[in-house]
N, C-alpha and C positions, 0 to 999 in steps of 0.2 A: 423406568429402566431397571432391570435387575442387575445388581453389581455384587462382587464378592463382599460378604458381610463379616461380621465380627465372629462368625462360626468358623474361623480359620483353623485348620487342622495341622498341616505341616507344610514345609517348603523343601524342595529338593531340586538339585541340578542333575540331570541325567548324564552320567559319564563325565564328572568334572575333571578339569585339568588340574593336576596337583601343583603345577608351577605357576598357576594363576594367569597363564597366557590367555589372550582373547580367543574365545572359542570360535571355530569356523561356522559359517552360516548353515542354515537348515539344508540347503541344497547340496552342501558338501558332507555333512555329518549329522544325520537326523537325530543322533543320541546326545547332541550337545546342547539341547534345549532346556532352558530353565522353566520349571513348572511349580505351581503352588496348588496343593490340594485343599479345596474349599467346599463347604456345605452351603447350598443355597435353597431355601424352602425344602430342606430334607433330601435334596439330591446332591450326591457327591460329584464334583467336577474337577478336572485336572486343568487348572487356569494357567495358560501360557503367558509368560511375562519375559522381559529382558533380564539378563544377568547383569551384574554390575559393569563388566567390561565387554559386553555383548557387541561384536563388530557390526551387526546389522542395526543397532540402535543409531539413528542419525546423529545423535549428540556425542557418540563415540567415534565417528568418522575422523579421518585425519584432517588436519587444518587445510591441507591442499585440496582435498576433495570437497570440503564444505565451502571453501572459497571459490572453487570452480563452479559449483552449483549456484552460489550466491551471485556471481558476476554474470552467469548466463541468464538468470531470472532478472537481474538489473538490466541487462541489455534488452531483454524482451520488454520491460517496462519502459525503457527509453524509446524503443520502436513504437509502442502504443501511444506514448505522449507525443512523439514526433508526428505520427499519423494524424493526431487531432489538430496539430498546429500548422503543418506544412501547407495546407490548402489556403491558409489566410493570406499567403503571398500573392495570390492572383484571384481574388473574389470578383474583380472586374472582368476577368475572362469569361467567367460563368454568366455574368450579367449580360454581356454582349452576345454570346453564343446562343443562349436560350431566351433572350429577350424578356428577362424578369428584372424585378426591382433588386436593389442591393440588399434589402431586408430579407427577400426570399432567398437570395444566394447565401446569406449568412446563416440561414436555417440549416445548411449542410454541415455547418460547424456545431450549432447548438444541438441538433438532434443526435449527432455522434456522441456529444458529451452526456446527453440524456441517457443514452445506452450505458454509459459508465455507471449510472446510478441504478438502473434497472437490473442489469446482469449480476452484480454481486448478490442480490436477494436470492438468486437461484444457485449460482455457481459456488458460493461460499458454503452453504449447507450440503450441497452435493459433494464437495471435496471432503467433507467430514463423514460421508457415508461410503464413497467409492474411492477416496484417496485423491491426492493432489495431481498425480502425474497424468492420469486419464483426462482430468479436466483441462489441464494446460494443453495437452496435445490435441484434443478434439476442438477446443474453442479456437486455438490459433489456426488450425487447418481451415475451419469455416471462415475465420476473419480474413485469412490470406486469399481464399477463393473469392470472397465477396468484394475484394478490391477491384477485381477485373471488370465487372459490370459498371463500376463507378468510372473507370478509365475510358470505357467505350460508350458511355451513356449518350442516348440520342435526344433526351428530354429531361427536364428538371425533375419529373416525377420519379424516373428510374434512379437518378443520382440521390434524391433524398431517401427513398425506401431503402436502397442498399447502404447508404451511410448510417441510417438508423440501425439496421441489422448488424452492420460491421462494428458500430459502437458497443452493441450488447456483447457480441463475440469477443471483441478486444478487451472488454472490461475484466475478464477473468484473471489474467496475470496481475493487474493492478490491485486486486483485493486479496488474492491468495498469497501474495508474497510475504505479508506480515506473519501469516500462520506458518508459511514454509521456513522463514527464519527462525521462528519460535521452535519449530520441529528440530532444527539442526544445532542452534547455538544456545548455550546456557545464558542465564540472566547477565552475568558479569562479562560475557563475551559479546553481547549482542550489539553494543553500541556502534562499533566501527562497521560491521556488516549492515546494519540498519541505515548508516549514513550512506553507504554505497547504493543501496536501493533508493533512499530518499532523494539523492542527486538526480536519479533518472527521470522522474516526472517533471522536473524543472529544467534539465538540460535539454530534453526533447523539445519543449516549446520554445526554448532560446535558440536552438540550432535550426529548428524547422523553418522559421521565416527566412533565415539566412540562406540556407541551401535552396529553399523554395523560391526565393526572390530571383536569384540568378538563373535557376533552372526555368522558371516560367518566362523570364525575359528571353531566354535562348530557344525554348522548345514549346512553350505554351502551357496552359493550365492542366492539360491531360497528363503530362509528364509528372506532375505532382502526385498523381495516383500510381503511375508505374514505379516511381521510386519507393513508394510504400510497399508495393508488391515485392520488390526485391528485398528490402529490409525484413519484411515480415516472413518471407520464405526462409531466409537465413535463420531467423529466430525460431520459427517452427521446427526446423531440422535439428537445431542444437537442443532445444527443450525435449523433443520427442525422443531422440536417439542417444542423448548423453547424460540426461539428468534422471536419476532414479527416484523411486518413491521415497518421500520423506515423512509421510504421516504415520506415526507409531502405530495407532490402532489398526490401520490397514495392513502394515507389515506383520503385526502379530496375528491378525486374522488369517492371513495367507499361511503363516507358519503353523497355526493350529490346524488348518485344512490339510496341509501336508502331513502333519502327524497323524490325523484321522485316516488318511489314505494309506500311509505306510504301516500303521499298527493295526488298522481295523477297529480301533477303540474310539467310540463316538463321544466319549466324555472329555476329550481334549478340546478346549474352547478358549477363545480370547474374550476380552471384556466386551468387544464389539459384537461378538456372537451371542452374548447373553441378553442383547436387546431383542425382545420377543415381539416388539411392534412390527406391524406391516410397513412396507416401504412408503405408502401413502400417509400413514399416521406419522411416521418419522419425518417425512417431508413437510407435513403441515406444522410440526413443532419447529423445524429448522428454518422454515420460511418466515415464521412469525418472530423468531428469536432476535434478528437484527433490529426489528421495530421495537421489541420490548427493551432492548438495550438503548436504543435511540431515545425513546420517549419515557423510559422508566429509570434510567441511570443518568444522574446529573453530570457525572464526569464525561460520559459518552456524548451527551447532548451539547455541553458547552465546548468541549474540544472540537466537536463537529462543526459548531457554529464558527468557531475561530478558523478552522481549516478551510471552511466555505468562504469566509471573507478573503483569505489569502488566495485561494483557488480562483475566486472572482477577479482579484486583482491581476492574476496572470492572464486570464482570458480578456480582461479589460485592455491590457497592453496590446493584444492582437489587433484590436480595433483602433485603440488610441494612437499607436505608433504611426500607422498610415495617415491618421488625421494630422498629427503634428509634423511628421517629416515629409510625407508625400504631398498632402494638400497644403500644408503650411509653408514648407520650404522647397517643394517641387522636386524632391528626390525620386529616384527610380525605386522599383520594388527591391532590386538587389541591394542598393545602397541603404534603404530603409531596414533591410535584414541585418546589415552590419551594426545597426544601432542596438540590436539585442545582445551583442557581444559582451558589454559590461555585465549584463544579467548573468550570462554563462560564466564569466570570470568570477563573479561573486559566489556563484554556486560551487565552482571548483575550489576556490579559496577556502570556503567554509568546510568543504569536504576534506581538504588537506589538514585542517585543524581538528578534524574528528578524533584522530588518535590521542591527541592532547586532552580532549574532552573525555574520551573513554578512560584515559589514565587517571583522571581525577575521580571518575565514577569507581574505578577499581580501588582507589584509596578509601572511598566511602564504603565499599564492599568489605574491605579489611577492617575498617573501624567498626562496622556493625557485625563483625564476626560472620561474614558471608551472607547476611540476611538484611540488606538494605531496604528501606521502604520504597515503594514505587515512586513517591514524591522526589526522590533523589534525582529522577530523570528530568525534573522540571527546572533545574538549575540553568542549563544552557537557554531554555526558553525565556526565563526571567531576565537574562542578560541581553539577549538578541531581539526581543520583541519590539524594542524601541527603534531598531533600524528600518523597519518597514515604513512607519509614518515619516521618519526623516527622509528616506529616499523618495517617497511620494510627494512630499512637500517640495523637495528639489526639483523633481520632474515637473510639478505643476507650475511653479513660478519662474522656471527658466525656459518654458516652452513657447514664448513669444516668437513670432515668425522672424523678427528682426535680430534675435539673439543667436549666438552660436549653437551649433548642434551638440556641442560638448556638455552643456548643461543638462538638458533632459536625458541625454544618453547616459551620462555618468550617474544620474539619479537611479539608474537600474542596478548600479553596483551594490549599494547597501541593501537594496530590495532583494537581490539574488542571494547576497550573503545571509540575510536574515531568513529568507525562505527555508533554506536547507536545515539550519539549526532548529527552527520552529517545528518544521515538519518531522524531523528526526526525533526531537523530544516528545512531540505529540504521539508518534507512533510507538515509541518505546514505553511511554506512559500507559498507553492503552494496552499494549501487549503485556507489560508487567502487571497491570491491574486485572486483566481479564485473560490470563494465559491460556486456559483451556478453551476459551471462547474468542480467541484473538481474531480469528478470521471473521466471525460475525460482528464483533466490535468495529473492526476496520471496514466491513461491508456497510454497517450503519452510517459511519463517517462518510464513506464514499457516496452513499445515496444522497445525503442532503447537500454535500459540497458539489456534486455533479449537477444537480438541478439548479443550484445557484449559479455555477459557472455558465450553464447553458443560458440562463436568463440574462446574465451580464452581457453576453454577446450581442443579444437582440436589442437592448436598450442603451448600450454605451454610446452609440452615434448620436442618438436623440438627446441624450444627457449632455454630450459635449456641445451640441448645437444650441441648447437652451441655456445651459449654464456658463458656457465658455470653456476653453481649454483648461484655464487655471483653476476655476472653482469646481469643475467636474472632478478633476484629479484630487483636489483638496478634500471633497466630500468623502472619498474612499480613504484618504489619509486620516481623517477624523474617526472613521469607523475602525480602522486598524488601531488607532491610539486608544480608543475605548476598550478594544479587546486585550490590551496589555494587562488589564486587571485580572484576567482569567488564570494565568499560571500562579499569581500570588494568592488567589482565592484557594486553589487546590493545595498550594504549599502549606497553607495554614489549616485548612479543613479537609484535605483529601483523605487522610487516614481515617478520620471519623466517618466520612461519607462511605468509604469502602467497608468499614466495619458493620455498617447497616445494610449492606447490599447482599442480595441472594445470588448475584451473578459474579461478583468480584472474586478473584483468585483467593483462596484461603489455605494455601499450602503452609509449609513450615516457616516461610519467610514472612507470613502474615500473622504472627502470633500476637501482635499488639495492635490496638486500634488507634494509638496515638504515638507518634514517634518524632523526636527532635532530630532532624537530619544533620544539623550542623554539629551538635554536641555528642550525638550518638546515644543519648539517654532515652530510655523507653519506659513507658508506664503501661502495663497490661491492664486490659479491662475486658469484660466479657462481651463477645460478639452478639449483637442483637439480631 
């Protein structure tokens, strides 16, 4: 890709404001655009860039506007996660109506989650070519429409095919949100907004079985899909008509096009316009990139493994809770859904503590003169990683049928609390480490975690039958305990790993390859 080179000639702002006030967007005053004159391969270009206080730069939007966009996207992620989990409330209804085995009925959950892994491989790179907004709007519209044939399906084949396609379409918001937050929020501001998003994928699955349990008891399993249609329709409307484009290269490309149209000068270009490759060539590169990050970057690979284990635990609960509470204690689907409330409470409690965590991070930002290492994001992960195995061991060894419901239910509290801090830290660490390729890094993580989550749904019941309720849960507790080593590994070696990476972010905040986060001492060494 051709980019502005060191042959920089001059920089100018057309008709600058003397009082430094934010300049109006292109649509209002075409002469307020900041351009840089550059020579590339002997050809002079007028390179369109953002000015320092440019109001069209998403990072310069008001806090209110950024928070509104963040919450709409978080709501959309909640709806997607809710849609994946709500049907777990009445798998039995599908079994009885279509005369299939429980394993086949569970495929409707697994195949939806598989779509979460496939979709990002396409939608993430497409968002970097065409922008975030068009991908959000189009995929959510398709996903919303596809819920209808699920609700009226006359056979299991129709249900499974539409759920598979729905999972792919619904996957876009889950993977684009990390890039969207990076578009709007600066590093030091991103902690709390990322927490708002991180809560959504875990609140959805916690609330889904609760609402779904009582809804299926009253109306039957088909209403589990009609409720998805209602929620998805609302999310689509809000995203499509109230959230603007946030991807800076797309905004600048449109600005350059308006300049060319208004001035008749073809030399006005954005960095995106300087990419002379065909769409097919660009897609091939972008489609491969998430796999390059997943299998070529140790940070992306191990963080993805850790998040996959956590994601698998979440979907294990969808099958394990009915085993423990419905089969073991004879509870109804609605009452079993209530047992997910401690998980939701844990998620909400940790979300409420996120401002304190972000305040500590801002202290580190100040200590490092505005350039904290990405490993500063790992501190909450190192503290909260122990909560997952603790909660799982509580759930495991209090799940005997003759014991109170309170034991296994309350085991979900530390798990929910740990989920949000781990997920938030992991996302922030990936985004800070791979800023310009954040969407692809998160797509790689989503790919592997989705396939693991889908597999867990299919083998959880057999695992509980063969190992027993206690040892089946303990097995995953031991896995999560082993994963506690991962954040400590990157705390010690993360900067060194990033310094040798050709994909990791190498901006001004990455001038050193080894950084002591605690003391703020840095020792610079040449990047390999």
